[in-house]
C-alpha positions in Angstrom: -82.7 47.4 -76.6 -86.0 49.0 -75.3 -87.8 48.9 -72.6 -91.3 46.7 -73.1 -93.9 49.0 -74.8 -91.3 51.4 -76.0 -90.0 51.6 -79.7 -88.3 53.7 -82.4 -84.3 54.6 -82.9 -84.2 56.0 -79.4 -86.8 54.1 -77.6 -89.2 57.4 -77.5 -92.3 56.0 -79.2 -95.1 54.4 -76.8 -96.5 51.5 -77.9 -99.3 51.1 -75.7 -101.6 52.1 -78.0 -100.5 49.4 -80.7 -102.8 47.0 -79.9 -105.9 48.7 -78.4 -105.6 51.7 -81.7 -108.1 49.3 -83.5 -110.2 48.4 -80.9 -110.3 52.1 -80.0 -111.4 53.5 -83.5 -114.2 50.9 -84.2 -116.0 52.3 -81.4 -115.0 56.1 -82.5 -113.0 56.5 -80.0 -108.9 57.5 -80.1 -106.0 55.5 -77.9 -104.5 57.9 -75.2 -102.0 56.9 -73.0 -102.4 57.8 -69.4 -99.3 57.4 -67.4 -98.3 53.7 -68.1 -101.7 52.6 -69.0 -103.6 52.8 -72.5 -107.5 53.9 -72.6 -109.8 54.7 -75.6 -110.2 58.3 -75.0 -114.3 58.1 -76.0 -116.6 60.8 -78.4 -119.0 63.0 -76.6 -121.8 61.3 -74.4 -119.3 58.0 -73.6 -117.1 57.4 -71.2 -114.6 54.2 -71.1 -115.4 51.5 -69.1 -111.9 49.6 -67.9 -113.4 46.6 -67.2 -115.1 45.8 -70.4 -113.0 47.9 -72.5 -115.8 49.6 -74.0 -117.1 52.9 -74.6 -120.5 53.1 -72.5 -123.1 55.5 -72.6 -122.8 58.2 -69.8 -126.5 58.5 -69.7 -127.9 54.8 -69.5 -131.6 54.5 -68.4 -130.7 53.0 -64.8 -128.3 56.3 -63.8 -131.1 58.7 -63.1 -134.5 56.2 -62.5 -136.5 59.3 -61.3 -135.0 61.9 -63.0 -133.2 63.1 -66.4 -129.8 62.5 -67.4 -128.1 65.4 -68.7 -124.4 65.1 -70.1 -121.6 67.7 -67.9 -118.4 66.9 -69.7 -117.3 63.5 -69.2 -120.1 63.1 -66.5 -123.7 63.3 -65.9 -126.1 65.0 -63.6 -129.5 64.0 -62.5 -132.1 66.6 -62.5 
């Protein structure tokens, strides 16, 4: 028997993405395991919000109310 969230002949396959994978793909993201957690690796310009479970725009209008939002890798900068 394998530990929870692992499968395969030698329990070498992480099953953490099994349930999340279709959700990630629907948002244009891929499922990624970090430590003991599965998250969606979102496309450029978006970031994963673990509370909502969706990829959100990095530069939402409210982020830089009195400036312009510029995407910097996986974060943003107000100019």
